[in-house]
C-alpha positions as CSV (number, residue, x, y, z in Angstrom):
1,D,-13.2,-1.7,17.3
2,I,-15.0,1.5,16.2
3,D,-14.8,3.2,19.6
4,N,-11.0,3.1,19.7
5,T,-10.2,3.7,16.0
6,V,-9.5,6.9,14.1
7,F,-9.9,6.9,10.3
8,S,-8.1,9.3,8.1
9,Y,-6.3,9.5,4.7
10,I,-3.1,10.7,3.2
11,P,-3.8,13.8,1.2
12,N,-4.6,14.6,-1.5
13,T,-5.0,11.8,-4.0
14,A,-6.6,9.4,-1.5
15,S,-9.6,11.7,-0.8
16,V,-12.0,10.2,-3.3
17,A,-11.2,6.6,-2.2
18,F,-11.6,7.7,1.4
19,R,-15.1,8.9,0.7
20,G,-16.0,5.4,-0.5
21,M,-14.4,3.8,2.5
22,V,-16.3,6.0,4.8
23,Q,-19.6,5.0,3.2
24,E,-18.9,1.3,3.8
25,L,-17.7,2.1,7.3
26,E,-21.0,3.8,8.0
27,V,-22.9,0.6,6.9
28,H,-20.6,-1.4,9.2
29,C,-21.3,1.0,12.1
30,R,-25.0,0.6,11.7
31,D,-24.6,-3.1,11.7
32,V,-22.6,-2.9,15.0
33,K,-25.4,-0.9,16.6
34,K,-28.0,-3.3,15.5
35,E,-26.0,-6.3,16.9
36,R,-25.5,-4.5,20.2
37,I,-29.3,-3.9,20.5
38,R,-30.1,-7.4,19.5
39,A,-27.6,-8.8,22.1
40,A,-29.0,-6.7,24.9
41,G,-32.6,-7.9,24.2
42,N,-35.4,-6.7,26.4
43,S,-33.1,-5.7,29.2
44,L,-31.8,-2.7,27.3
45,T,-32.2,0.5,29.4
46,A,-32.7,4.0,28.0
47,E,-29.2,4.9,29.0
48,E,-27.7,1.9,27.3
49,F,-29.8,2.6,24.2
50,D,-28.5,6.2,24.1
51,A,-24.9,4.9,24.6
52,I,-25.3,2.5,21.6
53,F,-26.6,5.2,19.3
54,A,-23.9,7.6,20.5
55,T,-21.3,5.4,18.8
56,Q,-20.0,7.3,15.8
57,L,-17.2,6.8,13.3
58,R,-14.2,8.9,14.2
59,I,-13.3,10.5,10.9
60,E,-10.5,13.1,11.0
61,E,-8.0,14.9,8.8
62,I,-4.8,13.8,10.5
63,A,-2.2,14.4,7.9
64,V,-1.9,17.9,6.3
65,K,0.0,18.3,3.1
66,D,1.8,21.3,1.7
67,M,-0.1,21.9,-1.6
68,K,3.0,23.4,-3.2
69,L,5.0,20.2,-3.0
70,R,4.6,16.9,-4.9
71,T,6.8,13.9,-4.3
72,F,5.7,11.5,-7.0
73,I,6.9,13.7,-9.9
74,T,10.1,14.8,-8.1
75,Q,13.5,13.5,-9.3
76,D,14.8,10.5,-7.3
77,K,17.8,12.3,-5.7
78,Q,15.5,15.1,-4.4
79,R,12.6,13.0,-3.2
80,N,14.2,11.8,0.1
81,D,14.8,15.3,1.3
82,L,11.5,16.6,0.2
83,V,9.3,14.0,2.0
84,T,10.7,15.0,5.4
85,H,9.1,18.5,5.0
86,I,5.9,17.9,3.1
87,Y,3.5,16.7,5.8
88,D,2.2,17.9,9.2
89,V,-0.3,16.4,11.6
90,T,-3.4,17.4,13.6
91,Y,-2.8,17.0,17.4
92,G,-5.4,16.3,20.1
93,V,-7.5,13.7,18.3
94,V,-5.7,10.4,18.8
95,R,-5.7,9.1,22.4
96,R,-2.2,8.1,23.2
97,D,-1.5,4.4,23.7
98,K,-5.1,3.6,23.2
99,D,-6.3,4.4,19.7
100,T,-5.7,2.6,16.4
101,L,-5.0,5.0,13.6
102,V,-6.2,3.7,10.1
103,V,-4.9,5.9,7.3
104,L,-5.9,5.3,3.7
105,D,-3.4,5.9,0.8
106,D,-4.2,5.7,-2.9
107,S,-1.2,3.5,-3.5
108,I,2.2,2.5,-2.1
109,V,4.8,2.5,-4.8
110,R,8.3,3.1,-3.3
111,G,7.5,3.4,0.4
112,T,9.8,6.4,0.6
113,T,7.2,8.9,1.8
114,L,5.8,6.4,4.3
115,R,9.1,5.5,6.0
116,N,10.8,8.9,5.9
117,S,7.8,11.1,6.8
118,I,4.3,9.8,7.3
119,I,4.9,6.9,9.7
120,R,7.1,9.1,11.8
121,I,4.7,12.0,12.1
122,L,1.8,9.7,12.8
123,D,3.8,7.9,15.5
124,R,4.3,11.3,17.3
125,L,0.5,11.3,18.0
126,G,1.0,8.2,20.2
127,P,-1.4,5.6,18.6
128,K,-1.2,2.0,19.8
129,N,-1.4,0.8,16.2
130,I,-1.0,2.4,12.8
131,V,-2.7,0.7,9.8
132,I,-1.8,1.9,6.3
133,A,-4.5,0.9,3.9
134,S,-3.8,1.1,0.2
135,S,-6.8,1.5,-2.2
136,A,-4.6,-0.1,-4.9
137,P,-3.1,-3.6,-4.9
138,Q,0.6,-4.2,-4.6
139,I,2.4,-2.5,-7.5
140,R,4.8,-5.3,-8.6
141,Y,5.7,-4.5,-12.3
142,P,6.9,-1.6,-14.3
143,D,4.4,0.5,-16.3
144,C,5.3,1.6,-19.8
145,Y,2.1,3.2,-21.0
146,G,2.3,6.6,-19.5
147,I,3.0,6.4,-15.7
148,D,6.8,6.8,-15.0
149,M,7.5,3.6,-13.3
150,A,10.4,2.0,-15.2
151,K,12.6,0.3,-12.5
152,L,11.6,-2.8,-10.5
153,S,14.0,-1.8,-7.8
154,D,11.9,1.3,-7.1
155,F,8.9,-0.9,-6.0
156,I,8.7,-1.7,-2.3
157,A,6.6,-4.8,-3.1
158,F,9.4,-6.1,-5.3
159,R,12.1,-5.3,-2.8
160,A,10.1,-7.0,0.0
161,T,9.7,-10.1,-2.1
162,I,13.4,-10.3,-2.9
163,A,14.1,-9.9,0.8
164,L,11.7,-12.8,1.6
165,L,13.3,-15.0,-0.9
166,N,16.7,-14.4,0.6
167,E,15.4,-14.8,4.2
168,T,13.6,-18.1,3.4
169,R,16.6,-19.5,1.5
170,Q,14.9,-19.4,-1.9
171,S,17.3,-17.1,-3.6
172,H,17.8,-19.8,-6.3
173,I,14.5,-18.6,-7.7
174,I,16.0,-15.2,-8.4
175,N,18.9,-16.8,-10.3
176,E,16.5,-19.0,-12.3
177,V,14.4,-16.1,-13.3
178,Y,17.5,-14.1,-14.3
179,K,18.6,-17.0,-16.6
180,K,15.2,-17.2,-18.2
181,C,15.2,-13.4,-18.8
182,K,18.7,-13.5,-20.3
183,Q,17.8,-16.4,-22.6
184,Q,14.9,-14.5,-24.2
185,E,16.7,-11.1,-24.2
186,K,17.3,-11.2,-28.0
187,L,14.0,-12.7,-28.9
188,P,11.3,-10.6,-30.7
189,K,9.1,-9.0,-28.1
190,E,6.1,-11.0,-29.4
191,Q,7.8,-14.2,-28.2
192,M,8.8,-12.9,-24.7
193,L,7.1,-14.1,-21.5
194,N,6.9,-12.4,-18.1
195,Y,9.1,-14.7,-16.0
196,V,9.2,-12.1,-13.2
197,K,5.9,-13.4,-12.0
198,E,7.8,-16.4,-10.6
199,I,9.5,-14.1,-8.1
200,Y,6.2,-13.6,-6.3
201,K,4.7,-17.2,-6.5
202,P,6.2,-18.5,-3.2
203,F,4.4,-16.0,-1.1
204,T,0.9,-14.8,-0.3
205,A,0.0,-11.1,-0.7
206,K,-0.2,-10.9,3.1
207,Q,3.3,-12.2,3.6
208,I,4.6,-9.6,1.2
209,S,2.5,-6.9,2.9
210,D,3.9,-7.8,6.3
211,R,7.4,-7.6,5.0
212,I,6.6,-4.2,3.5
213,A,5.3,-3.0,6.9
214,A,8.6,-4.0,8.5
215,M,10.5,-2.1,5.8
216,I,8.6,1.1,6.3
217,T,9.0,1.0,10.1
218,S,12.2,2.5,11.4
219,T,13.6,1.4,14.8
220,E,12.4,4.5,16.7
221,I,8.7,3.9,15.8
222,K,6.7,2.9,18.9
223,A,3.4,2.0,17.4
224,R,2.7,-1.4,15.8
225,V,2.6,-0.8,12.0
226,S,0.7,-2.9,9.5
227,V,-0.1,-2.6,5.9
228,V,-3.3,-3.7,4.1
229,Y,-3.7,-3.7,0.4
230,Q,-6.7,-3.8,-1.8
231,S,-6.9,-7.3,-3.5
232,I,-6.9,-7.6,-7.3
233,E,-10.2,-9.4,-7.1
234,N,-11.9,-6.6,-5.2
235,L,-10.3,-4.0,-7.5
236,H,-12.0,-5.7,-10.4
237,A,-15.3,-5.9,-8.5
238,A,-15.1,-2.2,-7.7
239,I,-14.3,-1.0,-11.3
240,P,-15.4,-3.9,-13.5
241,D,-15.2,-1.8,-16.7
242,H,-11.5,-0.9,-16.3
243,K,-9.2,-3.8,-17.1
244,G,-5.8,-2.1,-16.7
245,D,-4.2,-4.1,-14.0
246,W,-0.8,-5.0,-15.5
247,Y,1.3,-3.2,-12.8
248,F,-0.4,-5.4,-10.2
249,T,-0.7,-8.7,-12.2
250,G,2.1,-8.5,-14.8
251,D,-0.5,-9.3,-17.5
252,Y,0.6,-6.7,-20.1
253,P,-1.9,-5.8,-22.9
254,T,0.9,-5.6,-25.5
255,P,4.2,-7.6,-26.1
256,G,6.2,-4.5,-25.3
257,G,5.2,-4.8,-21.7
258,N,6.9,-8.2,-21.3
259,K,10.0,-6.7,-23.0
260,V,10.1,-3.9,-20.5
261,V,9.7,-6.1,-17.4
262,N,12.3,-8.5,-18.8
263,R,14.9,-5.7,-19.3
264,S,14.0,-4.2,-15.9
265,F,14.7,-7.4,-14.1
266,I,18.0,-7.9,-15.9
267,N,19.0,-4.3,-15.0
268,F,18.2,-5.1,-11.3
269,I,20.3,-8.3,-11.2
270,E,23.2,-6.7,-13.1
271,G,23.2,-3.6,-10.8
272,R,22.2,-1.2,-13.6
273,N,20.3,1.8,-12.1
274,E,18.8,2.7,-15.4
275,R,15.4,2.8,-17.1
276,A,14.0,-0.2,-18.9
277,Y,12.6,1.8,-21.7
């Protein structure tokens, strides 16, 4: 529904991905115009023709970020307070109770900024629906090659999946994975396997995304919130020469990765809020 949708992005890291999304949306918009002309046939009047070609993508800068603040590199205990002050919004663009607001983010790691700040300020604009689109797939596994993501419990995709296992009475899978991780804890890292993959197997990516949407939506939010992630297959299609997908797939390029995810899961089950490396 192009006419009733506003497209935007979460600054500043999603700006490049947003340009790519807009290019594809422009192609879609042209296809919509062609289809409307084709459907009207010879009965199309000049006024109707002008109305069709007046259809434009509604591209706006909705969220405005304080350039002096950066949440991702902030210490955990300070992040929750910081995210409540980092963003503001542009008013007068979204039509209240009518428009859908689609906002692109580069990735969704913890969900802290979305729940505590972004969703709330977007909801103040009064959209009927809020769609958070992530240009990266669900981040499910720790990274130990440079990006500081060492704890499984930090990842909202992991927490959502654990919640689904408990809600669907499949918590035995959590215990089984824990036992397997403990059994290989003392093995050489070259012999370790990533058993944490079994946590995600019972659910589709959409089921996990829907649970994430519920987790980032607090009770006072009026709009319907949904989350859409890039698929791993489409990620590979978009950047075929870049193979680093282990924080999405759990397929680590070195044995040390399996050791880290094994330790991280054990820490989670045993209630240890500490790094896995």
